[in-house]
C-alpha positions, 0 to 999 in steps of 0.5 A, a space after each residue: 748717873 741716874 738709874 730711875 726715870 724720876 731721877 732722870 727727870 731730876 737730872 735733865 731738869 737741871 740742864 738748860 740749853 745755851 743761847 746758841 741753840 738753834 731755834 729750829 731744833 727744840 731738842 738739839 740732843 735728838 739729831 746727835 742720838 739719831 746719828 749715833 744710833 745709825 752708827 751702832 746699827 751699821 756695825 750690828 748689821 755687819 756683825 761687828 758690835 764691839 765693846 765701844 759700840 755696846 756702850 754707845 748702844 747703852 747710852 743711847 737707850 738711856 738718853 732716849 728715856 731721859 730726853 723723852 721725860 724732859 720733852 714731856 715735862 717741858 711746859 714751854 713746848 706747844 702740843 704740836 712741837 712736843 708730839 713731833 719731838 716724841 715721834 723723833 725719839 720713837 724713831 731712835 727707839 725703834 732702831 734700838 729695838 731692831 738692833 737688839 732683835 738682830 743681836 739679842 745680847 743687847 736686850 739686857 743693855 736696854 735696862 735703865 740701870 745699866 748705863 752706870 760705868 765710868 765709860 758710859 757716864 763720860 759718853 753721856 756727858 760728852 754728847 750732852 755737852 755737844 748738844 749745848 747743854 749746861 751740866 752741873 759740876 757733879 756731872 762734869 767730873 767723872 772718876 773711875 772705880 778703884 781697881 779690884 786688888 784681886 785678879 780673876 783666877 787663871 784657870 776658870 772653873 769649867 777648865 779646872 778638871 782638864 788641867 794636867 801637870 806633866 811629870 817633867 814639870 813636877 820635876 822642874 818644880 821640885 828642882 826650883 821650888 821658889 821663883 826668883 823675886 822680881 825686885 823691880 816690882 813695887 807696890 802700885 802707886 796712886 796714879 796721878 789724875 790726868 787731863 784725859 781721865 774724864 774722856 771716853 777714849 777707846 772709840 777715838 783711838 779706833 777711829 784714828 786708825 780706821 781713818 788712817 789719821 795723819 797718814 804714814 805707815 804704822 811703825 814706831 821709830 826704830 834705832 838705826 842698823 847697828 854697825 855689826 851683827 852680833 846676834 846671828 849664829 855662824 852661817 846665818 845673817 839677819 836683815 837690816 830691818 830685823 836688826 833695827 827691831 832687835 836694837 829696839 829690844 836691846 834698848 829696853 822696849 818690851 811689848 810689840 805688835 809685830 805686823 810686818 807683811 808675811 814673809 819678812 822673818 817675824 819668827 826669827 825676829 821673835 826668837 832673837 828678841 827673846 835672846 836679847 831680852 833674856 826672856 826665858 822661860 818663853 811661852 809661844 802660842 801658835 797655830 798647830 800647823 807651825 809648831 814644828 817650824 817654831 822649834 826648828 827656828 829656835 834651834 836655828 837662830 839660838 842653838 844655845 837654847 832648848 825648845 820643847 813642843 807641847 803635844 796633847 797632855 804633854 807627857 813627852 815635853 822637856 820641862 827644863 827647856 827655855 822655850 815652850 811651844 803650844 798650839 791654841 787648841 791644847 793650851 786650855 789644859 796647860 794653864 795651871 802649870 804654865 801660870 806657875 812656871 815663872 814665864 818671862 815672856 810670851 809670843 802669840 803667833 797669828 795673833 788675829 786668832 784671838 780677836 774674838 774676845 768671847 772665845 775660850 781661846 782668847 780668854 786663855 791667852 789674855 789670862 796668861 798674859 795678865 799673869 805674866 805682867 803681874 809677876 814680871 815688871 818688864 816681860 817680853 810680850 810679842 803679838 805677831 800677825 801680818 794681817 792684824 785687821 780682818 774686817 774691822 778696826 776693833 780687831 785691835 782690841 784683843 791684841 792691845 789687851 794682850 800687850 797691856 796697852 788697854 783694858 778694853 774700856 780705857 788705855 792703861 797708864 803708859 798709853 794714857 800718859 802718852 795721850 795726855 802729853 799730846 795736850 789735845 782731847 777728842 774734841 780737837 781734830 788734831 787729836 786723831 793723828 796724835 793719838 794714832 802716833 801715840 799708840 804706834 809708839 807703844 810698839 807697833 812695827 809694820 814694814 812692807 817688803 817693798 820698803 825694807 827688803 830691796 832684794 825681795 821681788 814684787 809680787 803680782 796677782 794675775 787673774 785668768 778668766 775661764 769659761 765654764 762652757 760645759 753642761 755643768 758650767 751652764 747649770 751653775 750659771 742657771 742656779 745663780 740666775 735662779 738665786 738672784 731672781 729669788 732675792 729680787 722677788 723677796 725684795 719686791 714683796 717687801 717694798 710692795 708691802 711697805 710702800 715705796 716710801 718716796 723712791 723714784 722710778 727705778 730707784 733701789 732701796 739699799 736698806 731693803 737690799 741689805 735686809 734681803 741679802 742678810 736673810 739669805 746669808 743667814 738661811 744659807 749658813 743654817 742650811 749648810 751644803 744645800 743645793 741652792 745657796 751661795 756657799 754651795 754655788 761657790 763650791 760648785 764653781 770651784 769643782 767646775 774650775 778644778 781641771 781647768 786650774 790643774 791643766 794651767 798649773 801643768 802648763 805653767 810647771 813645764 815653763 817655769 818649774 815648781 808651782 804651788 797649787 791652792 784650793 779650798 775644798 778637798 774634792 778640788 785638791 783630789 781632782 787636781 792631784 789625779 790630773 797631775 799624776 796623769 800628766 806624770 808629775 810628782 806632787 806633795 800635799 798639805 792638808 788639815 788632817 796631816 801630822 806635823 811630821 808628815 807635813 814638814 816632810 812634804 814641805 822639805 821635799 818640795 823645797 829640796 827635791 828637784 823631782 817634786 813639781 807641784 805642792 797641792 795645798 789647802 787654803 785654810 790648812 797651809 795658809 800660815 807658817 809654811 815656807 815654799 820659796 822654791 817656787 815663784 808661781 802660785 795657782 789659786 784654783 778657788 777664791 777665799 772669802 777673805 783678802 787676808 787668807 789669799 794674801 797669806 797663801 801667796 806669801 808662802 812663796 813671796 818671802 825672804 829667800 825668794 830671788 825671783 819675781 812672784 806671780 799668783 794666778 787666780 783662776 776666775 770663772 767668767 760670767 759668774 759670781 766668782 768675778 764679783 767675789 774676786 773684786 770684793 776680795 781686792 777691795 778689802 785690802 783698803 782697811 789695812 792700807 788705811 789703818 796700818 800703811 797710811 795710804 790714802 785709800 777711799 773707805 770701802 764697805 766693811 760688809 763681809 764678802 758673802 753679804 756683799 756678793 748677795 747684795 750684788 746679785 740682788 741689784 743685778 736681778 733688779 736691773 741696777 749697776 
């Protein structure tokens, strides 16, 4: 690809438009660039500028310079036409500059010599062909750079000093100084050239899931239920949907995104999968709160195997165990010895925790996974999450890398082969459902409770509006009005300063509404717990609802028995616990500052002690890895900012072992922003329904709930619906 402006002019001079180019568009590439830059801008506004869109930004910047050079040099253009085309190119460049100002890491991508990767070259070529340009043969064929033979060190330099080697690990290494070689590994053969090698494929793959192309649930074809259950230990029985998954492992499949809805037994499936695949030693990376539960599940489902939980520097671990369980927070100090112990499999629980590829947590997990795949020909790799998509379909990126399906810029050979077998390209509409099916066949397993657990009752989310009619409640509504008026005033100042730009009377400029809301959100995050921002307002609403929600939980408990009470803030939990104590009810509490032992004791007491009536739980600390099916009613005293967090909380009760209908009672403060937040949370379910479950749900906004709520306040203050 050209890397200088003169070279760009030389390259573009070779391009000629076909006779089919429309007469009314002297530069058919410009509308394509305008469309693409708007796509990138929209992603940047939502803070979701993933690797694909960064490359897209890069290529747009390059082609703007290239096209400007071509327009200036085109002697056939009149001065007026040339001026108009340059003006349009300036518009695209302006959007690029504004996007870079929003995300300053993009500034370096504006450099001319940045767009040199094979992915960028393919993207540039495809857009030029779409515009009707004819390219020379040397620009049509794009080859990938040869992969580097040496891989990056497992332990980055900044973590080298933190590495520990527990004494027991040294004993194991002395007892087994040599790892058994994996004879299935062979020197890598030259990959044959495939038809899709020249195409940029990551963007189309994400699009295939974002649109739910082809419909249908995202679940690979699984074997039928075996006639006999040969896996469960005495006294236990696996369910049919678990048996089908384990049969796939028995038949040789080794990499899975296990995305079953929460509560369908992913932990037990993973433990048994390791036994079926004989994937020992097995590493399990989990949130801190579920380490003890994982150890118990290993003992329960595979009593012949030993599990050890890594705490701190690991002084007390059993280095001769079969299963090593470590939480994300301490993984960084154990990378060295884990990378040398001969792991044959790896499980990442709550795999959406690694979606941020810039975090050290994600880099640690991906480095270990890459090391395992280098040493083993067919390791067992399991990514577990009931909510793989939080805000954007590119949340798949890190999970697919962990599983070895893609490397972030293109599919790995096995997936590439399956895509190539479709006989289609991204230029074909039929490619998208075929591509989605190809990725699913790699090992996505997604089952819904209503589909596979017929004896598991449905769950109902019921909203209970409450009126904040005391002085505190009135002060909250007044603060909300003042915030809305401040947002509206800022909107009016911007519109007046720039002119109405052709807006009809009463029409609202959504771009300005978004700008105002984003500015307020950024200020609110910087201010923290101030008295006049959206975060402090929502917290005050939670405080105002605390006793109302607690009182309802008391009434509910007297009617139905055990109740799980969820809140987001400690002061709301404290107020609720005091109210329950005054009512003579025994409670247990699950909070973020508890030890694993006391936490498990509280869970056991709630499930097994008839005298314990209510579990008071933190939304953030008790939303995963907790089984509380002794109750069938949940009270959500405060709303989360994400649909996934709410779902995880409800599914602590709605899971295998539950034999009663489950109802979650959301306490909503009427006539406040609380009502809108509940509506926005519900709307966020659409992404997973489209991408994973194949439902025909209209695409909604992928803006954060906070931003959408502030935009709603702004519109309301301006008199819009």
